[in-house]
mmJSON file of the N, C-alpha and C atoms, coordinates in Angstrom:
{"data_MODEL":{"atom_site":{
"group_PDB":["ATOM","ATOM","ATOM","ATOM","ATOM","ATOM","ATOM","ATOM","ATOM","ATOM","ATOM","ATOM","ATOM","ATOM","ATOM","ATOM","ATOM","ATOM","ATOM","ATOM","ATOM","ATOM","ATOM","ATOM","ATOM","ATOM","ATOM","ATOM","ATOM","ATOM","ATOM","ATOM","ATOM","ATOM","ATOM","ATOM","ATOM","ATOM","ATOM","ATOM","ATOM","ATOM","ATOM","ATOM","ATOM","ATOM","ATOM","ATOM","ATOM","ATOM","ATOM","ATOM","ATOM","ATOM","ATOM","ATOM","ATOM","ATOM","ATOM","ATOM","ATOM","ATOM","ATOM","ATOM","ATOM","ATOM","ATOM","ATOM","ATOM","ATOM","ATOM","ATOM","ATOM","ATOM","ATOM","ATOM","ATOM","ATOM","ATOM","ATOM","ATOM","ATOM","ATOM","ATOM","ATOM","ATOM","ATOM","ATOM","ATOM","ATOM","ATOM","ATOM","ATOM","ATOM","ATOM","ATOM","ATOM","ATOM","ATOM","ATOM","ATOM","ATOM","ATOM","ATOM","ATOM","ATOM","ATOM","ATOM","ATOM","ATOM","ATOM","ATOM","ATOM","ATOM","ATOM","ATOM","ATOM","ATOM","ATOM","ATOM","ATOM","ATOM","ATOM","ATOM","ATOM","ATOM","ATOM","ATOM","ATOM","ATOM","ATOM","ATOM","ATOM","ATOM","ATOM","ATOM","ATOM","ATOM","ATOM","ATOM","ATOM","ATOM","ATOM","ATOM","ATOM","ATOM","ATOM","ATOM","ATOM","ATOM","ATOM","ATOM","ATOM","ATOM","ATOM","ATOM","ATOM","ATOM","ATOM","ATOM","ATOM","ATOM","ATOM","ATOM","ATOM","ATOM","ATOM","ATOM","ATOM","ATOM","ATOM","ATOM","ATOM","ATOM","ATOM","ATOM","ATOM","ATOM","ATOM","ATOM","ATOM","ATOM","ATOM","ATOM","ATOM","ATOM","ATOM","ATOM","ATOM","ATOM","ATOM","ATOM","ATOM","ATOM","ATOM","ATOM","ATOM","ATOM","ATOM","ATOM","ATOM","ATOM","ATOM","ATOM","ATOM","ATOM","ATOM","ATOM","ATOM","ATOM","ATOM","ATOM","ATOM","ATOM","ATOM","ATOM","ATOM","ATOM","ATOM","ATOM","ATOM","ATOM","ATOM","ATOM","ATOM","ATOM","ATOM","ATOM","ATOM","ATOM","ATOM","ATOM","ATOM","ATOM","ATOM","ATOM","ATOM","ATOM","ATOM","ATOM"],
"id":[1,2,3,4,5,6,7,8,9,10,11,12,13,14,15,16,17,18,19,20,21,22,23,24,25,26,27,28,29,30,31,32,33,34,35,36,37,38,39,40,41,42,43,44,45,46,47,48,49,50,51,52,53,54,55,56,57,58,59,60,61,62,63,64,65,66,67,68,69,70,71,72,73,74,75,76,77,78,79,80,81,82,83,84,85,86,87,88,89,90,91,92,93,94,95,96,97,98,99,100,101,102,103,104,105,106,107,108,109,110,111,112,113,114,115,116,117,118,119,120,121,122,123,124,125,126,127,128,129,130,131,132,133,134,135,136,137,138,139,140,141,142,143,144,145,146,147,148,149,150,151,152,153,154,155,156,157,158,159,160,161,162,163,164,165,166,167,168,169,170,171,172,173,174,175,176,177,178,179,180,181,182,183,184,185,186,187,188,189,190,191,192,193,194,195,196,197,198,199,200,201,202,203,204,205,206,207,208,209,210,211,212,213,214,215,216,217,218,219,220,221,222,223,224,225,226,227,228,229,230,231,232,233,234,235,236,237,238,239,240],
"type_symbol":["N","C","C","N","C","C","N","C","C","N","C","C","N","C","C","N","C","C","N","C","C","N","C","C","N","C","C","N","C","C","N","C","C","N","C","C","N","C","C","N","C","C","N","C","C","N","C","C","N","C","C","N","C","C","N","C","C","N","C","C","N","C","C","N","C","C","N","C","C","N","C","C","N","C","C","N","C","C","N","C","C","N","C","C","N","C","C","N","C","C","N","C","C","N","C","C","N","C","C","N","C","C","N","C","C","N","C","C","N","C","C","N","C","C","N","C","C","N","C","C","N","C","C","N","C","C","N","C","C","N","C","C","N","C","C","N","C","C","N","C","C","N","C","C","N","C","C","N","C","C","N","C","C","N","C","C","N","C","C","N","C","C","N","C","C","N","C","C","N","C","C","N","C","C","N","C","C","N","C","C","N","C","C","N","C","C","N","C","C","N","C","C","N","C","C","N","C","C","N","C","C","N","C","C","N","C","C","N","C","C","N","C","C","N","C","C","N","C","C","N","C","C","N","C","C","N","C","C","N","C","C","N","C","C","N","C","C","N","C","C"],
"label_atom_id":["N","CA","C","N","CA","C","N","CA","C","N","CA","C","N","CA","C","N","CA","C","N","CA","C","N","CA","C","N","CA","C","N","CA","C","N","CA","C","N","CA","C","N","CA","C","N","CA","C","N","CA","C","N","CA","C","N","CA","C","N","CA","C","N","CA","C","N","CA","C","N","CA","C","N","CA","C","N","CA","C","N","CA","C","N","CA","C","N","CA","C","N","CA","C","N","CA","C","N","CA","C","N","CA","C","N","CA","C","N","CA","C","N","CA","C","N","CA","C","N","CA","C","N","CA","C","N","CA","C","N","CA","C","N","CA","C","N","CA","C","N","CA","C","N","CA","C","N","CA","C","N","CA","C","N","CA","C","N","CA","C","N","CA","C","N","CA","C","N","CA","C","N","CA","C","N","CA","C","N","CA","C","N","CA","C","N","CA","C","N","CA","C","N","CA","C","N","CA","C","N","CA","C","N","CA","C","N","CA","C","N","CA","C","N","CA","C","N","CA","C","N","CA","C","N","CA","C","N","CA","C","N","CA","C","N","CA","C","N","CA","C","N","CA","C","N","CA","C","N","CA","C","N","CA","C","N","CA","C","N","CA","C","N","CA","C","N","CA","C","N","CA","C","N","CA","C","N","CA","C"],
"label_alt_id":[null,null,null,null,null,null,null,null,null,null,null,null,null,null,null,null,null,null,null,null,null,null,null,null,null,null,null,null,null,null,null,null,null,null,null,null,null,null,null,null,null,null,null,null,null,null,null,null,null,null,null,null,null,null,null,null,null,null,null,null,null,null,null,null,null,null,null,null,null,null,null,null,null,null,null,null,null,null,null,null,null,null,null,null,null,null,null,null,null,null,null,null,null,null,null,null,null,null,null,null,null,null,null,null,null,null,null,null,null,null,null,null,null,null,null,null,null,null,null,null,null,null,null,null,null,null,null,null,null,null,null,null,null,null,null,null,null,null,null,null,null,null,null,null,null,null,null,null,null,null,null,null,null,null,null,null,null,null,null,null,null,null,null,null,null,null,null,null,null,null,null,null,null,null,null,null,null,null,null,null,null,null,null,null,null,null,null,null,null,null,null,null,null,null,null,null,null,null,null,null,null,null,null,null,null,null,null,null,null,null,null,null,null,null,null,null,null,null,null,null,null,null,null,null,null,null,null,null,null,null,null,null,null,null,null,null,null,null,null,null],
"label_comp_id":["MET","MET","MET","ALA","ALA","ALA","GLU","GLU","GLU","GLN","GLN","GLN","LYS","LYS","LYS","ILE","ILE","ILE","GLY","GLY","GLY","GLN","GLN","GLN","LEU","LEU","LEU","LEU","LEU","LEU","ASP","ASP","ASP","THR","THR","THR","LEU","LEU","LEU","GLY","GLY","GLY","VAL","VAL","VAL","THR","THR","THR","ALA","ALA","ALA","ASP","ASP","ASP","LEU","LEU","LEU","ASP","ASP","ASP","ASP","ASP","ASP","GLU","GLU","GLU","ASP","ASP","ASP","MET","MET","MET","PRO","PRO","PRO","VAL","VAL","VAL","ASP","ASP","ASP","ALA","ALA","ALA","VAL","VAL","VAL","VAL","VAL","VAL","LEU","LEU","LEU","LEU","LEU","LEU","LYS","LYS","LYS","VAL","VAL","VAL","VAL","VAL","VAL","ARG","ARG","ARG","ALA","ALA","ALA","ASP","ASP","ASP","GLY","GLY","GLY","ALA","ALA","ALA","VAL","VAL","VAL","SER","SER","SER","LEU","LEU","LEU","VAL","VAL","VAL","LYS","LYS","LYS","GLY","GLY","GLY","ASP","ASP","ASP","SER","SER","SER","GLU","GLU","GLU","SER","SER","SER","LEU","LEU","LEU","ASP","ASP","ASP","TRP","TRP","TRP","ILE","ILE","ILE","SER","SER","SER","SER","SER","SER","LEU","LEU","LEU","GLY","GLY","GLY","MET","MET","MET","LEU","LEU","LEU","THR","THR","THR","ALA","ALA","ALA","ALA","ALA","ALA","MET","MET","MET","GLU","GLU","GLU","ILE","ILE","ILE","ASP","ASP","ASP","ARG","ARG","ARG","GLY","GLY","GLY","GLY","GLY","GLY","PHE","PHE","PHE","THR","THR","THR","LYS","LYS","LYS","LEU","LEU","LEU","THR","THR","THR","GLU","GLU","GLU","GLU","GLU","GLU","PRO","PRO","PRO","ASP","ASP","ASP","GLU","GLU","GLU"],
"label_asym_id":["A","A","A","A","A","A","A","A","A","A","A","A","A","A","A","A","A","A","A","A","A","A","A","A","A","A","A","A","A","A","A","A","A","A","A","A","A","A","A","A","A","A","A","A","A","A","A","A","A","A","A","A","A","A","A","A","A","A","A","A","A","A","A","A","A","A","A","A","A","A","A","A","A","A","A","A","A","A","A","A","A","A","A","A","A","A","A","A","A","A","A","A","A","A","A","A","A","A","A","A","A","A","A","A","A","A","A","A","A","A","A","A","A","A","A","A","A","A","A","A","A","A","A","A","A","A","A","A","A","A","A","A","A","A","A","A","A","A","A","A","A","A","A","A","A","A","A","A","A","A","A","A","A","A","A","A","A","A","A","A","A","A","A","A","A","A","A","A","A","A","A","A","A","A","A","A","A","A","A","A","A","A","A","A","A","A","A","A","A","A","A","A","A","A","A","A","A","A","A","A","A","A","A","A","A","A","A","A","A","A","A","A","A","A","A","A","A","A","A","A","A","A","A","A","A","A","A","A","A","A","A","A","A","A","A","A","A","A","A","A"],
"label_entity_id":["1","1","1","1","1","1","1","1","1","1","1","1","1","1","1","1","1","1","1","1","1","1","1","1","1","1","1","1","1","1","1","1","1","1","1","1","1","1","1","1","1","1","1","1","1","1","1","1","1","1","1","1","1","1","1","1","1","1","1","1","1","1","1","1","1","1","1","1","1","1","1","1","1","1","1","1","1","1","1","1","1","1","1","1","1","1","1","1","1","1","1","1","1","1","1","1","1","1","1","1","1","1","1","1","1","1","1","1","1","1","1","1","1","1","1","1","1","1","1","1","1","1","1","1","1","1","1","1","1","1","1","1","1","1","1","1","1","1","1","1","1","1","1","1","1","1","1","1","1","1","1","1","1","1","1","1","1","1","1","1","1","1","1","1","1","1","1","1","1","1","1","1","1","1","1","1","1","1","1","1","1","1","1","1","1","1","1","1","1","1","1","1","1","1","1","1","1","1","1","1","1","1","1","1","1","1","1","1","1","1","1","1","1","1","1","1","1","1","1","1","1","1","1","1","1","1","1","1","1","1","1","1","1","1","1","1","1","1","1","1"],
"label_seq_id":[1,1,1,2,2,2,3,3,3,4,4,4,5,5,5,6,6,6,7,7,7,8,8,8,9,9,9,10,10,10,11,11,11,12,12,12,13,13,13,14,14,14,15,15,15,16,16,16,17,17,17,18,18,18,19,19,19,20,20,20,21,21,21,22,22,22,23,23,23,24,24,24,25,25,25,26,26,26,27,27,27,28,28,28,29,29,29,30,30,30,31,31,31,32,32,32,33,33,33,34,34,34,35,35,35,36,36,36,37,37,37,38,38,38,39,39,39,40,40,40,41,41,41,42,42,42,43,43,43,44,44,44,45,45,45,46,46,46,47,47,47,48,48,48,49,49,49,50,50,50,51,51,51,52,52,52,53,53,53,54,54,54,55,55,55,56,56,56,57,57,57,58,58,58,59,59,59,60,60,60,61,61,61,62,62,62,63,63,63,64,64,64,65,65,65,66,66,66,67,67,67,68,68,68,69,69,69,70,70,70,71,71,71,72,72,72,73,73,73,74,74,74,75,75,75,76,76,76,77,77,77,78,78,78,79,79,79,80,80,80],
"pdbx_PDB_ins_code":[null,null,null,null,null,null,null,null,null,null,null,null,null,null,null,null,null,null,null,null,null,null,null,null,null,null,null,null,null,null,null,null,null,null,null,null,null,null,null,null,null,null,null,null,null,null,null,null,null,null,null,null,null,null,null,null,null,null,null,null,null,null,null,null,null,null,null,null,null,null,null,null,null,null,null,null,null,null,null,null,null,null,null,null,null,null,null,null,null,null,null,null,null,null,null,null,null,null,null,null,null,null,null,null,null,null,null,null,null,null,null,null,null,null,null,null,null,null,null,null,null,null,null,null,null,null,null,null,null,null,null,null,null,null,null,null,null,null,null,null,null,null,null,null,null,null,null,null,null,null,null,null,null,null,null,null,null,null,null,null,null,null,null,null,null,null,null,null,null,null,null,null,null,null,null,null,null,null,null,null,null,null,null,null,null,null,null,null,null,null,null,null,null,null,null,null,null,null,null,null,null,null,null,null,null,null,null,null,null,null,null,null,null,null,null,null,null,null,null,null,null,null,null,null,null,null,null,null,null,null,null,null,null,null,null,null,null,null,null,null],
"Cartn_x":[14.869,14.672,15.992,16.162,17.36,16.962,17.753,17.494,17.735,16.896,17.058,16.654,17.244,16.891,15.482,14.698,13.284,12.872,13.831,13.489,12.599,12.972,12.183,10.814,10.756,9.479,8.55,9.086,8.267,7.762,8.604,8.168,7.034,7.166,6.142,4.815,4.895,3.682,3.084,3.797,3.284,3.444,4.436,4.664,5.172,4.547,4.957,5.09,5.737,5.866,5.767,5.249,5.093,6.393,7.256,8.556,8.709,9.374,9.731,11.079,11.39,12.641,13.859,13.769,14.9,15.037,14.031,14.049,15.132,15.751,16.779,16.425,15.781,15.475,16.768,16.774,17.989,17.78,16.572,16.281,14.898,14.646,13.336,12.997,11.708,11.141,10.053,10.065,9.096,8.388,7.063,6.271,5.653,5.822,5.266,4.305,3.131,2.204,2.562,2.89,3.401,2.5,2.148,1.441,2.495,2.727,3.736,3.243,4.14,3.82,2.726,2.676,1.654,0.333,0.233,-0.989,-1.039,-0.078,-0.03,0.282,-0.335,-0.104,0.721,1.74,2.576,3.01,3.572,4.158,5.671,6.356,7.809,8.241,9.227,9.715,11.124,11.358,12.691,13.12,14.413,14.972,16.13,16.394,17.6,18.804,19.961,21.159,21.559,21.405,21.894,20.875,19.676,18.615,18.832,18.884,19.019,17.626,17.572,16.289,15.422,16.032,15.222,14.605,15.346,14.783,13.708,13.927,12.93,11.623,11.729,10.539,9.847,10.625,10.046,9.334,9.934,9.311,8.013,8.006,6.784,5.677,6.036,5.066,4.518,5.404,4.969,4.076,4.393,3.571,2.147,2.003,0.658,-0.105,0.546,-0.1,-0.443,0.474,0.217,-0.977,-1.046,-2.146,-3.485,-3.474,-4.696,-4.997,-4.127,-4.337,-3.812,-2.922,-2.42,-1.326,-0.608,0.452,0.165,0.565,0.469,1.827,2.088,3.349,3.332,4.392,4.503,4.899,4.178,4.531,5.368,5.363,6.153,6.844,7.954,8.647,7.807,7.661,6.887,7.613,6.833,7.427,8.125,9.286,10.008,9.776],
"Cartn_y":[13.743,13.255,12.743,12.906,12.421,11.492,10.449,9.555,10.306,10.018,10.65,9.69,9.869,9.044,9.422,8.415,8.671,8.307,8.05,7.682,8.701,9.971,11.028,11.153,10.968,11.01,9.909,8.699,7.596,7.902,8.526,8.931,9.953,10.911,11.943,11.344,10.307,9.641,8.696,8.473,7.618,6.133,5.761,4.347,3.624,2.488,1.675,0.218,-0.579,-2.014,-2.732,-3.948,-4.755,-5.517,-4.965,-5.562,-5.751,-6.832,-7.053,-6.387,-6.144,-5.486,-6.262,-7.596,-8.422,-8.554,-8.139,-8.276,-7.379,-7.861,-7.096,-6.972,-5.889,-5.704,-5.649,-6.344,-6.386,-5.839,-5.798,-5.262,-4.643,-3.793,-3.155,-2.875,-2.992,-2.565,-1.565,-0.419,0.634,1.027,1.034,1.541,2.868,3.877,5.194,5.596,6.069,6.691,8.171,8.668,10.032,10.829,12.033,12.971,13.953,13.936,14.787,16.231,17.135,18.561,18.827,17.997,18.189,17.496,16.897,16.231,14.75,14.25,12.822,12.016,10.853,9.971,8.789,8.428,7.294,6.53,5.356,4.563,4.604,4.73,4.735,3.645,2.835,1.738,2.057,1.869,2.035,0.75,0.474,-0.73,-0.332,-1.16,-0.969,-1.338,-0.791,-0.94,-2.382,-3.26,-4.637,-5.576,-5.084,-5.951,-6.269,-7.572,-7.975,-8.126,-8.228,-8.21,-9.414,-10.574,-11.763,-11.7,-11.173,-10.987,-9.912,-8.86,-7.805,-8.36,-9.163,-9.776,-10.696,-11.475,-12.36,-11.587,-10.476,-9.665,-9.027,-8.554,-7.967,-9.006,-10.212,-11.297,-11.683,-11.798,-12.13,-11.03,-9.772,-8.657,-8.744,-9.162,-9.328,-10.402,-11.497,-12.579,-12.136,-11.423,-10.928,-9.98,-9.108,-8.154,-8.864,-10.0,-10.801,-11.698,-11.708,-12.545,-13.949,-14.16,-15.486,-16.001,-15.123,-15.541,-14.956,-15.656,-15.129,-15.252,-14.4,-14.415,-15.559,-16.372,-17.436,-16.821,-17.186,-16.655,-17.649,-18.899,-19.932,-20.771,-21.376,-22.283,-23.543,-24.063,-25.3,-26.493,-27.475,-28.692,-29.469,-30.035,-30.82,-32.28],
"Cartn_z":[-23.862,-22.515,-21.956,-20.671,-19.995,-18.856,-18.668,-17.546,-16.244,-15.249,-13.947,-12.848,-11.692,-10.537,-10.087,-9.634,-9.344,-7.926,-7.044,-5.667,-4.981,-5.053,-4.41,-5.082,-6.4,-7.109,-6.61,-6.432,-5.921,-4.521,-3.685,-2.35,-2.436,-3.341,-3.52,-3.972,-4.827,-5.302,-4.26,-3.158,-2.091,-2.371,-3.175,-3.501,-2.263,-1.945,-0.805,-1.236,-0.415,-0.654,0.682,0.666,1.867,2.125,2.984,3.288,4.789,5.173,6.566,6.834,8.11,8.471,7.983,7.92,7.526,6.006,5.238,3.778,3.17,2.088,1.409,-0.075,-0.47,-1.892,-2.702,-3.849,-4.668,-6.077,-6.572,-7.897,-7.904,-8.897,-9.004,-10.462,-10.756,-12.029,-11.672,-12.328,-12.033,-13.325,-13.295,-14.416,-13.992,-14.815,-14.529,-15.632,-15.238,-16.192,-16.212,-17.382,-17.517,-18.453,-18.05,-18.923,-19.435,-20.729,-21.359,-21.453,-21.765,-21.859,-22.895,-23.954,-24.993,-24.667,-23.467,-23.04,-23.364,-24.13,-24.454,-23.189,-23.081,-21.939,-22.413,-21.646,-22.025,-20.785,-21.011,-19.939,-20.089,-18.969,-18.933,-17.961,-18.368,-17.53,-17.062,-15.785,-15.226,-14.537,-14.562,-13.926,-13.02,-12.016,-11.229,-12.086,-11.732,-12.567,-12.849,-11.878,-12.044,-12.684,-12.981,-13.492,-14.968,-15.293,-16.689,-17.309,-18.638,-19.346,-19.005,-18.789,-18.516,-17.116,-16.149,-14.804,-14.822,-15.619,-15.749,-16.309,-17.362,-17.957,-16.952,-16.223,-15.212,-14.113,-13.664,-12.618,-13.111,-14.363,-14.913,-15.043,-15.487,-15.616,-14.244,-13.266,-11.904,-11.333,-11.632,-11.138,-11.668,-12.929,-13.49,-12.73,-12.406,-11.656,-10.235,-9.599,-8.235,-8.253,-9.257,-9.363,-9.543,-10.213,-10.406,-9.207,-8.207,-7.033,-7.213,-8.182,-8.495,-7.573,-6.898,-5.987,-4.608,-3.588,-2.23,-1.573,-0.627,0.093,1.101,1.093,2.087,3.416,4.48,5.797,6.588,6.175,6.846,5.786,6.176,5.281,5.122,3.907,3.715,4.342,4.776,5.343,4.241,4.584,3.586,3.79],
"occupancy":[1.0,1.0,1.0,1.0,1.0,1.0,1.0,1.0,1.0,1.0,1.0,1.0,1.0,1.0,1.0,1.0,1.0,1.0,1.0,1.0,1.0,1.0,1.0,1.0,1.0,1.0,1.0,1.0,1.0,1.0,1.0,1.0,1.0,1.0,1.0,1.0,1.0,1.0,1.0,1.0,1.0,1.0,1.0,1.0,1.0,1.0,1.0,1.0,1.0,1.0,1.0,1.0,1.0,1.0,1.0,1.0,1.0,1.0,1.0,1.0,1.0,1.0,1.0,1.0,1.0,1.0,1.0,1.0,1.0,1.0,1.0,1.0,1.0,1.0,1.0,1.0,1.0,1.0,1.0,1.0,1.0,1.0,1.0,1.0,1.0,1.0,1.0,1.0,1.0,1.0,1.0,1.0,1.0,1.0,1.0,1.0,1.0,1.0,1.0,1.0,1.0,1.0,1.0,1.0,1.0,1.0,1.0,1.0,1.0,1.0,1.0,1.0,1.0,1.0,1.0,1.0,1.0,1.0,1.0,1.0,1.0,1.0,1.0,1.0,1.0,1.0,1.0,1.0,1.0,1.0,1.0,1.0,1.0,1.0,1.0,1.0,1.0,1.0,1.0,1.0,1.0,1.0,1.0,1.0,1.0,1.0,1.0,1.0,1.0,1.0,1.0,1.0,1.0,1.0,1.0,1.0,1.0,1.0,1.0,1.0,1.0,1.0,1.0,1.0,1.0,1.0,1.0,1.0,1.0,1.0,1.0,1.0,1.0,1.0,1.0,1.0,1.0,1.0,1.0,1.0,1.0,1.0,1.0,1.0,1.0,1.0,1.0,1.0,1.0,1.0,1.0,1.0,1.0,1.0,1.0,1.0,1.0,1.0,1.0,1.0,1.0,1.0,1.0,1.0,1.0,1.0,1.0,1.0,1.0,1.0,1.0,1.0,1.0,1.0,1.0,1.0,1.0,1.0,1.0,1.0,1.0,1.0,1.0,1.0,1.0,1.0,1.0,1.0,1.0,1.0,1.0,1.0,1.0,1.0,1.0,1.0,1.0,1.0,1.0,1.0],
"B_iso_or_equiv":[0.0,0.0,0.0,0.0,0.0,0.0,0.0,0.0,0.0,0.0,0.0,0.0,0.0,0.0,0.0,0.0,0.0,0.0,0.0,0.0,0.0,0.0,0.0,0.0,0.0,0.0,0.0,0.0,0.0,0.0,0.0,0.0,0.0,0.0,0.0,0.0,0.0,0.0,0.0,0.0,0.0,0.0,0.0,0.0,0.0,0.0,0.0,0.0,0.0,0.0,0.0,0.0,0.0,0.0,0.0,0.0,0.0,0.0,0.0,0.0,0.0,0.0,0.0,0.0,0.0,0.0,0.0,0.0,0.0,0.0,0.0,0.0,0.0,0.0,0.0,0.0,0.0,0.0,0.0,0.0,0.0,0.0,0.0,0.0,0.0,0.0,0.0,0.0,0.0,0.0,0.0,0.0,0.0,0.0,0.0,0.0,0.0,0.0,0.0,0.0,0.0,0.0,0.0,0.0,0.0,0.0,0.0,0.0,0.0,0.0,0.0,0.0,0.0,0.0,0.0,0.0,0.0,0.0,0.0,0.0,0.0,0.0,0.0,0.0,0.0,0.0,0.0,0.0,0.0,0.0,0.0,0.0,0.0,0.0,0.0,0.0,0.0,0.0,0.0,0.0,0.0,0.0,0.0,0.0,0.0,0.0,0.0,0.0,0.0,0.0,0.0,0.0,0.0,0.0,0.0,0.0,0.0,0.0,0.0,0.0,0.0,0.0,0.0,0.0,0.0,0.0,0.0,0.0,0.0,0.0,0.0,0.0,0.0,0.0,0.0,0.0,0.0,0.0,0.0,0.0,0.0,0.0,0.0,0.0,0.0,0.0,0.0,0.0,0.0,0.0,0.0,0.0,0.0,0.0,0.0,0.0,0.0,0.0,0.0,0.0,0.0,0.0,0.0,0.0,0.0,0.0,0.0,0.0,0.0,0.0,0.0,0.0,0.0,0.0,0.0,0.0,0.0,0.0,0.0,0.0,0.0,0.0,0.0,0.0,0.0,0.0,0.0,0.0,0.0,0.0,0.0,0.0,0.0,0.0,0.0,0.0,0.0,0.0,0.0,0.0],
"pdbx_formal_charge":[null,null,null,null,null,null,null,null,null,null,null,null,null,null,null,null,null,null,null,null,null,null,null,null,null,null,null,null,null,null,null,null,null,null,null,null,null,null,null,null,null,null,null,null,null,null,null,null,null,null,null,null,null,null,null,null,null,null,null,null,null,null,null,null,null,null,null,null,null,null,null,null,null,null,null,null,null,null,null,null,null,null,null,null,null,null,null,null,null,null,null,null,null,null,null,null,null,null,null,null,null,null,null,null,null,null,null,null,null,null,null,null,null,null,null,null,null,null,null,null,null,null,null,null,null,null,null,null,null,null,null,null,null,null,null,null,null,null,null,null,null,null,null,null,null,null,null,null,null,null,null,null,null,null,null,null,null,null,null,null,null,null,null,null,null,null,null,null,null,null,null,null,null,null,null,null,null,null,null,null,null,null,null,null,null,null,null,null,null,null,null,null,null,null,null,null,null,null,null,null,null,null,null,null,null,null,null,null,null,null,null,null,null,null,null,null,null,null,null,null,null,null,null,null,null,null,null,null,null,null,null,null,null,null,null,null,null,null,null,null],
"auth_seq_id":[1,1,1,2,2,2,3,3,3,4,4,4,5,5,5,6,6,6,7,7,7,8,8,8,9,9,9,10,10,10,11,11,11,12,12,12,13,13,13,14,14,14,15,15,15,16,16,16,17,17,17,18,18,18,19,19,19,20,20,20,21,21,21,22,22,22,23,23,23,24,24,24,25,25,25,26,26,26,27,27,27,28,28,28,29,29,29,30,30,30,31,31,31,32,32,32,33,33,33,34,34,34,35,35,35,36,36,36,37,37,37,38,38,38,39,39,39,40,40,40,41,41,41,42,42,42,43,43,43,44,44,44,45,45,45,46,46,46,47,47,47,48,48,48,49,49,49,50,50,50,51,51,51,52,52,52,53,53,53,54,54,54,55,55,55,56,56,56,57,57,57,58,58,58,59,59,59,60,60,60,61,61,61,62,62,62,63,63,63,64,64,64,65,65,65,66,66,66,67,67,67,68,68,68,69,69,69,70,70,70,71,71,71,72,72,72,73,73,73,74,74,74,75,75,75,76,76,76,77,77,77,78,78,78,79,79,79,80,80,80],
"auth_comp_id":["MET","MET","MET","ALA","ALA","ALA","GLU","GLU","GLU","GLN","GLN","GLN","LYS","LYS","LYS","ILE","ILE","ILE","GLY","GLY","GLY","GLN","GLN","GLN","LEU","LEU","LEU","LEU","LEU","LEU","ASP","ASP","ASP","THR","THR","THR","LEU","LEU","LEU","GLY","GLY","GLY","VAL","VAL","VAL","THR","THR","THR","ALA","ALA","ALA","ASP","ASP","ASP","LEU","LEU","LEU","ASP","ASP","ASP","ASP","ASP","ASP","GLU","GLU","GLU","ASP","ASP","ASP","MET","MET","MET","PRO","PRO","PRO","VAL","VAL","VAL","ASP","ASP","ASP","ALA","ALA","ALA","VAL","VAL","VAL","VAL","VAL","VAL","LEU","LEU","LEU","LEU","LEU","LEU","LYS","LYS","LYS","VAL","VAL","VAL","VAL","VAL","VAL","ARG","ARG","ARG","ALA","ALA","ALA","ASP","ASP","ASP","GLY","GLY","GLY","ALA","ALA","ALA","VAL","VAL","VAL","SER","SER","SER","LEU","LEU","LEU","VAL","VAL","VAL","LYS","LYS","LYS","GLY","GLY","GLY","ASP","ASP","ASP","SER","SER","SER","GLU","GLU","GLU","SER","SER","SER","LEU","LEU","LEU","ASP","ASP","ASP","TRP","TRP","TRP","ILE","ILE","ILE","SER","SER","SER","SER","SER","SER","LEU","LEU","LEU","GLY","GLY","GLY","MET","MET","MET","LEU","LEU","LEU","THR","THR","THR","ALA","ALA","ALA","ALA","ALA","ALA","MET","MET","MET","GLU","GLU","GLU","ILE","ILE","ILE","ASP","ASP","ASP","ARG","ARG","ARG","GLY","GLY","GLY","GLY","GLY","GLY","PHE","PHE","PHE","THR","THR","THR","LYS","LYS","LYS","LEU","LEU","LEU","THR","THR","THR","GLU","GLU","GLU","GLU","GLU","GLU","PRO","PRO","PRO","ASP","ASP","ASP","GLU","GLU","GLU"],
"auth_asym_id":["A","A","A","A","A","A","A","A","A","A","A","A","A","A","A","A","A","A","A","A","A","A","A","A","A","A","A","A","A","A","A","A","A","A","A","A","A","A","A","A","A","A","A","A","A","A","A","A","A","A","A","A","A","A","A","A","A","A","A","A","A","A","A","A","A","A","A","A","A","A","A","A","A","A","A","A","A","A","A","A","A","A","A","A","A","A","A","A","A","A","A","A","A","A","A","A","A","A","A","A","A","A","A","A","A","A","A","A","A","A","A","A","A","A","A","A","A","A","A","A","A","A","A","A","A","A","A","A","A","A","A","A","A","A","A","A","A","A","A","A","A","A","A","A","A","A","A","A","A","A","A","A","A","A","A","A","A","A","A","A","A","A","A","A","A","A","A","A","A","A","A","A","A","A","A","A","A","A","A","A","A","A","A","A","A","A","A","A","A","A","A","A","A","A","A","A","A","A","A","A","A","A","A","A","A","A","A","A","A","A","A","A","A","A","A","A","A","A","A","A","A","A","A","A","A","A","A","A","A","A","A","A","A","A","A","A","A","A","A","A"],
"auth_atom_id":["N","CA","C","N","CA","C","N","CA","C","N","CA","C","N","CA","C","N","CA","C","N","CA","C","N","CA","C","N","CA","C","N","CA","C","N","CA","C","N","CA","C","N","CA","C","N","CA","C","N","CA","C","N","CA","C","N","CA","C","N","CA","C","N","CA","C","N","CA","C","N","CA","C","N","CA","C","N","CA","C","N","CA","C","N","CA","C","N","CA","C","N","CA","C","N","CA","C","N","CA","C","N","CA","C","N","CA","C","N","CA","C","N","CA","C","N","CA","C","N","CA","C","N","CA","C","N","CA","C","N","CA","C","N","CA","C","N","CA","C","N","CA","C","N","CA","C","N","CA","C","N","CA","C","N","CA","C","N","CA","C","N","CA","C","N","CA","C","N","CA","C","N","CA","C","N","CA","C","N","CA","C","N","CA","C","N","CA","C","N","CA","C","N","CA","C","N","CA","C","N","CA","C","N","CA","C","N","CA","C","N","CA","C","N","CA","C","N","CA","C","N","CA","C","N","CA","C","N","CA","C","N","CA","C","N","CA","C","N","CA","C","N","CA","C","N","CA","C","N","CA","C","N","CA","C","N","CA","C","N","CA","C","N","CA","C","N","CA","C","N","CA","C","N","CA","C","N","CA","C"],
"pdbx_PDB_model_num":[1,1,1,1,1,1,1,1,1,1,1,1,1,1,1,1,1,1,1,1,1,1,1,1,1,1,1,1,1,1,1,1,1,1,1,1,1,1,1,1,1,1,1,1,1,1,1,1,1,1,1,1,1,1,1,1,1,1,1,1,1,1,1,1,1,1,1,1,1,1,1,1,1,1,1,1,1,1,1,1,1,1,1,1,1,1,1,1,1,1,1,1,1,1,1,1,1,1,1,1,1,1,1,1,1,1,1,1,1,1,1,1,1,1,1,1,1,1,1,1,1,1,1,1,1,1,1,1,1,1,1,1,1,1,1,1,1,1,1,1,1,1,1,1,1,1,1,1,1,1,1,1,1,1,1,1,1,1,1,1,1,1,1,1,1,1,1,1,1,1,1,1,1,1,1,1,1,1,1,1,1,1,1,1,1,1,1,1,1,1,1,1,1,1,1,1,1,1,1,1,1,1,1,1,1,1,1,1,1,1,1,1,1,1,1,1,1,1,1,1,1,1,1,1,1,1,1,1,1,1,1,1,1,1,1,1,1,1,1,1]
}}}
């Protein structure tokens, strides 16, 4: 197997994210469910170039909480 860029693949799969025009994405973790040529199913993880392992682990952990409904996006700055 060889590493390959997957931006166009994500577009083909219809991957979207809830971003505002002013938002600046800086890192990404991508999990892909892959069916191999022999029919085996596996998971493949991809990271953006600058992502370190501890941030990757934190993002994956946060994604699990978001998927369970544990975090919500703040729409306003909290009062100080």
